[in-house]
TIPAMAR-414988 format. One line per 5 residues: number of its first residue (from 1); their letters; for each residue x, y, z of C-alpha. Coordinates in pm, whole numbers, padded with zeros to 5 digits. Each point is the difference from the previous one (the first is absolute). Last residue first. Example, Ala and Ser with C-alpha at 12.3 -4.5 7.8 and 13.67 -1.06 7.14 Angstrom:
2) sa) 01367/-00106/00714 | -00137/-00344/00066;
***
This chain:
301) ntqak) 02131/-02810/-01888 | 00050/00372/00091 | 00258/00075/-00310 | -00202/-00225/-00224 | -00330/00240/00056;
296) rldim) 00228/00302/-00041 | 00137/-00110/-00326 | -00346/-00139/-00133 | -00140/00353/00081 | 00291/00181/-00193;
291) tqyad) -00078/-00237/-00295 | -00379/00083/00006 | 00071/00370/00012 | -00105/00101/-00326 | -00274/-00213/00018;
286) hgipk) -00188/00244/00252 | -00053/00281/-00260 | 00181/00311/-00105 | -00143/00346/-00167 | 00272/00264/-00067;
281) fgate) 00167/00247/00223 | 00222/00292/-00125 | 00289/00032/-00240 | 00199/00017/00309 | 00328/00205/00156;
276) gaais) 00032/-00032/00384 | -00146/-00175/00297 | -00359/-00036/-00152 | -00172/00203/00258 | 00208/00317/-00056;
271) ytcdk) 00064/-00025/-00376 | -00359/-00030/-00043 | -00070/00280/00205 | 00242/00212/-00204 | -00163/-00129/-00326;
266) dkeym) -00361/00122/00101 | -00307/-00072/-00212 | 00171/-00194/-00289 | 00199/-00230/00220 | -00283/-00009/00242;
261) ggvle) -00228/-00164/-00237 | 00035/-00354/00122 | 00005/00131/00369 | -00334/00163/-00032 | -00147/-00249/-00206;
256) tmktk) 00072/-00275/00201 | -00130/00209/00281 | -00331/00087/-00153 | -00081/-00337/-00109 | 00100/-00156/00351;
251) vdnpl) -00238/00257/00155 | -00283/-00066/-00242 | 00016/-00372/00087 | -00041/00062/00375 | 00313/-00148/00165;
246) arrlv) -00019/-00386/00093 | 00314/-00074/-00226 | 00230/00220/00183 | 00205/00167/-00271 | 00362/-00079/-00112;
241) ipgep) 00246/00203/-00181 | 00202/-00317/-00120 | 00375/-00083/00034 | 00235/00051/-00294 | 00115/-00348/-00141;
236) ipksr) 00366/-00100/00069 | 00279/00002/-00265 | 00288/-00229/00084 | 00211/00108/00307 | 00269/00247/00014;
231) wievi) 00304/-00025/00183 | 00320/00218/00116 | -00119/00359/-00098 | 00228/00260/00166 | -00014/00247/00264;
226) dnmdv) 00112/00351/00063 | -00027/00148/-00374 | -00375/-00057/00086 | 00006/00264/00265 | -00256/-00121/00248;
221) igsdv) -00266/00136/00247 | -00043/00335/-00186 | -00379/-00027/-00034 | 00011/-00035/-00411 | 00284/-00246/00040;
216) akrla) -00191/-00199/00262 | -00319/-00009/-00227 | 00192/-00104/-00295 | 00202/-00278/00164 | -00365/-00121/00154;
211) gsnyg) -00152/-00029/-00348 | -00012/00193/-00321 | 00202/00119/-00277 | 00350/-00108/00113 | 00140/00112/00302;
206) deweg) 00106/00306/-00165 | 00381/-00056/-00013 | -00117/-00357/-00121 | -00165/00144/-00346 | -00318/-00087/-00141;
201) qgdaw) -00151/-00352/00039 | 00056/-00273/00250 | -00350/00051/00137 | 00121/00007/00368 | -00031/-00207/00311;
196) tvgad) 00232/-00063/00309 | 00246/-00245/00093 | 00275/00008/00258 | 00402/00026/00047 | 00231/00044/00274;
191) vdknv) -00258/00051/00271 | 00007/00293/00262 | 00265/00164/-00211 | -00191/00340/00024 | -00082/-00005/-00398;
186) vavit) -00085/-00361/00007 | -00234/00050/00307 | -00157/00326/-00165 | -00109/-00203/-00293 | -00124/-00283/00178;
181) qehgg) -00185/00227/00201 | -00159/00166/-00312 | -00105/-00351/-00138 | -00158/-00123/00336 | 00050/-00134/00349;
176) tfvve) 00398/-00080/00012 | -00051/-00376/-00005 | 00344/-00186/00066 | 00200/-00261/-00146 | 00366/-00041/00154;
171) gfyvg) 00323/-00160/-00122 | -00136/-00037/-00339 | 00074/-00374/-00128 | -00104/-00238/00280 | 00024/00232/00276;
166) ndmta) -00329/00127/00020 | -00259/-00186/-00213 | -00026/00132/-00328 | 00061/-00343/-00165 | 00305/-00073/-00209;
161) gtekp) 00087/-00076/-00365 | 00084/00372/-00050 | -00189/00049/-00296 | -00313/-00222/00047 | 00017/00157/00368;
156) ieisp) -00048/00327/-00135 | -00328/-00059/-00205 | -00222/-00134/00283 | 00067/00241/00290 | 00050/00275/-00273;
151) ilygs) -00348/-00065/-00116 | -00181/-00006/00330 | 00196/00255/00181 | 00000/00371/-00096 | -00089/-00058/-00347;
146) tsnpd) -00331/-00169/00100 | -00042/00149/00326 | -00186/-00187/00271 | 00289/-00119/00229 | 00114/00383/-00029;
141) gfgfk) 00337/00149/-00107 | 00285/-00228/-00021 | 00357/00084/00099 | 00319/-00205/-00029 | 00284/00003/00252;
136) kgkmd) 00340/-00160/-00133 | 00152/-00342/00013 | -00023/-00038/-00386 | -00100/00351/-00132 | 00283/00004/-00269;
131) algtv) -00127/-00274/-00211 | -00351/00187/00010 | 00128/00259/-00216 | 00218/00324/-00004 | 00074/00039/00388;
126) gsdkr) 00300/00204/00067 | -00142/00204/00265 | 00051/00327/-00143 | -00263/-00038/-00261 | -00295/-00069/00252;
121) afgis) -00188/-00301/-00061 | -00301/-00080/-00226 | -00229/-00286/-00107 | -00288/00119/-00224 | -00346/-00192/-00008;
116) fytfs) -00114/00106/-00329 | -00304/00106/-00163 | -00273/-00093/-00226 | -00320/00193/-00163 | 00139/00096/-00346;
111) gdlnt) -00116/00290/-00177 | 00325/00128/-00084 | -00027/00270/00257 | -00083/-00250/00259 | -00374/-00109/00080;
106) kvlvp) -00155/-00005/00331 | -00282/-00259/00046 | -00377/00037/00042 | -00278/-00170/00116 | 00102/-00289/00246;
101) evaep) -00317/-00157/00198 | -00011/00000/00389 | -00119/-00209/00270 | -00172/-00311/-00208 | 00320/-00224/-00031;
96) dtlya) 00045/00032/00399 | 00349/-00091/00150 | 00139/-00116/-00336 | -00130/00305/-00179 | 00156/00253/00251;
91) kayas) 00342/-00222/00025 | -00006/00028/-00409 | -00087/00381/00020 | 00294/00040/00245 | 00238/-00214/-00249;
86) aglwa) -00103/00200/-00314 | 00040/00338/00202 | -00305/00181/00114 | -00131/00335/-00084 | -00283/00046/00250;
81) mdlsg) -00369/00051/-00005 | -00274/-00055/00241 | 00158/-00045/00352 | -00182/-00128/00335 | -00160/-00275/-00212;
76) gvlgq) 00187/-00306/00175 | 00193/-00107/-00312 | 00077/00388/-00069 | 00120/00051/00318 | 00189/-00328/00016;
71) ivgdy) 00177/00080/-00289 | 00106/00346/00104 | 00117/-00084/00324 | 00183/-00293/-00142 | 00225/00236/-00204;
66) daptf) 00157/00165/00306 | -00063/00299/00235 | -00342/00078/-00134 | -00042/00323/-00191 | -00380/00091/-00039;
61) lkvpv) -00118/00291/-00191 | -00381/00100/00051 | -00256/00121/-00246 | -00335/00186/00100 | -00271/-00048/-00236;
56) giaee) -00108/00111/-00348 | 00120/-00253/-00232 | 00215/00187/-00250 | 00085/00321/00187 | 00089/-00224/00338;
51) tykrl) 00218/-00214/-00260 | 00176/00322/-00139 | 00098/00128/00331 | 00149/-00358/00132 | 00189/-00041/-00335;
46) ceyst) 00154/00344/00065 | 00087/-00108/00347 | 00159/-00341/-00118 | 00389/00123/-00005 | -00046/00221/00304;
41) lrdqa) -00171/-00296/00214 | 00304/-00208/-00112 | 00259/00239/00093 | -00151/00048/00328 | -00027/-00402/00067;
36) neggl) 00368/-00068/-00091 | 00064/-00150/-00326 | -00031/-00387/-00128 | -00318/-00073/00199 | -00322/-00068/-00191;
31) igirf) -00255/00272/00006 | -00369/-00079/00079 | -00263/00244/-00124 | -00344/00019/00175 | -00328/00135/-00131;
26) eaikd) -00268/00119/00214 | -00378/-00020/00087 | -00045/-00262/-00264 | -00318/-00113/-00213 | -00186/-00264/-00110;
21) ealtp) 00255/-00280/00090 | 00065/-00260/-00268 | -00166/-00326/00070 | 00189/-00316/00110 | -00076/-00300/-00189;
16) atlav) -00281/-00223/00099 | 00134/-00325/00139 | -00028/00026/00382 | -00331/00215/00005 | -00158/-00266/-00239;
11) stila) 00101/-00296/00225 | -00121/00188/00288 | -00337/00059/-00159 | -00025/-00354/-00128 | 00087/-00116/00359;
6) allrk) -00270/00216/00155 | -00252/-00123/-00231 | 00089/-00366/00050 | -00030/00060/00384 | -00332/00157/-00056;
1) m) -00127/-00294/-00192;
***
């Protein structure tokens, strides 16, 4: 009888859903790579302060060296919130479906929530399209970036008719480490072309309305007159802001309301955390990313 009772208790413990925590001592926000660490901290400082006011505990910002650092932090429970790319969310979900939940998505000025992977090169390089890149050096960002790797690694070979392996079509294919690093690599002639992300709306001279190019223009890293667009992906779903699923429900509610209302509360802060112009953050759910999850799953099989 004792053995049966012990077995029943163990069974219940293993099958019962994980309950949300009653309270937290601090709140930890992870920021994906794409800019240098100090710029990322500066961009999110306004959100950090608002978060402390909203939930009443100390808030810390974390800037891991790569995307995987944020993903593993969320999955392992050492981070509570992050704005992930769609591919990064897919990896987090495939690693642990119960780790995080998507709650909000950044919208463009026209209300859409898609963006593009943009291929670009220096204007003085003579490269105007993928046809000019044969035998040349091509730069990806991070292996867990949607626009900086996953989508272009799938779509570009369809256009060139060749794999992305070194020496097959491109002379060399490298990872730069992130979006800002790719932009710098192209500007400095370390690579002949690379990919980054942008909403594709607004003016080229501004780096479009939002995205890595807009951030690079704002920070003086690039003059858009010095580079040209050589390729553009199909529309990509904007990645979600996610919260750790085990957080107390009141914390999740407060954070969703805070970020969801940020556009009305503080447009400058919204610009800062959204990488440019935006119509604000709107609710989003897991189903919006099923296609991306399927793509990542197929890539690893």
